[in-house]
N, C-alpha and C positions, 0 to 999 in steps of 0.2 A: 289538437295533439301536443304532446311536449316535444322543445327543441332539443336534439341531444348535442351535449357537450362535445365539443372537439378540440382540443387544446391546438391543435397546428392551423386550423382554419381563425381560432379566436387571436392567435399570437399574430398572424398575416394582417388578420382585420386591424388588431390593434397597431401593428406598426405603420400600414399604409397612413391611419390616422395621425398619428405621430407624426409621421413623414410629412403630411400636409399641413399640420399645425405648423412644423417648422416651416416650410415653404412659405408659408402664408403670412409668419411671421417678417422673412426675408424679405416680402415685398413689400410689407408695410415698412421696417427697415429703409429700404431703398428708395421708398416713396418718401420718407422723411428725409432722407439724405440730397434728395434732388430739390426738393422743395429749398433746401438752407443754399446749395448751388445756387439756384434759380433767383433766392432773394441777395444772396450774395453780388450778383450783379447789378441790382437796383438800389447802391447807395445814397440816396437822398430819401429814403423811406425812412420815417420814423419807428420807432420801437411796438406802438402797438398797429401801425399798417403793415411792418414786418411780419409781425406775429399771424395778423387778419391772411395777408398774402400766404404764405407758409400753409394755414389751417386749409385754406381753399384749393392751392397747388395740391397738397396731399389728399385733401379728401376726392377731388378728382381723376388723379393719379390710381387710387382706392378702389374707385369705383370702376373705372375702363379695365384694371385689371380682373376685380370681380367680374366684369359683363365677359371678358376672352376667358376666365376658368368657367364659368358659364358654358362660356359656346363649346368651348373642347370639351365638357363632359358631355354636351348633349351628342355632340358627334359621335364620341366614342362610343355611348352608347349605343347608337342608332349603328354603327358599324359593327359593333358588338352582335345586335339582333341579325344584322343584313348576316353575316359571316357564321353564326349560329345556324341559318335558314342553309346557308352552301352546303356545310358540314355535313348538316343531317342528309341534304339529296345527294351529295357525294356516296357517303358513309351507305344510303339504301341503293345506291348504285352499284358500291364493292358487293356489299351482300348479294345483289343479286346476280353479279356477274360471276363470282363465287359459285352461287348456287346452279347456277346453268352449265359451269366448268366443269364442277361434280359432278353433277348429274350427266352431262355429255362424257367424260371420263367415264363413269361406270358405265355407260351404255357402251362407250365401245371396249370396255373390258368384258363387258355381259357376252357381245356378239362375238367378240376374239374366242370367247371360252365356246359357245353355243358351234363355232364353225368349226372347229379342231378334232370337235368329236366326231 
């Protein structure tokens, strides 16, 4: 089955992806800045040692950020599934109650018409 083109949905998806890339780039830049501040507190390091410490610090921070984002993504998916299920139940109840109310109202109206005669 061929997927229909939906410019609005495609634009929203593209904007979400762009936002994700920008946020990730900002996180990588922040890791780089923090690594530099960390090694600035260690003036006795040689240049090679400083670069290695910054590389390890940056890699650790990026890995921690990635793990956090994966946990957030997974939890968001769980919540979406849970809330969709609750929404379906609520919608079914509302439709059922509306049907009962309409049927009750119709029954009352018919009874009122029949008793008037």
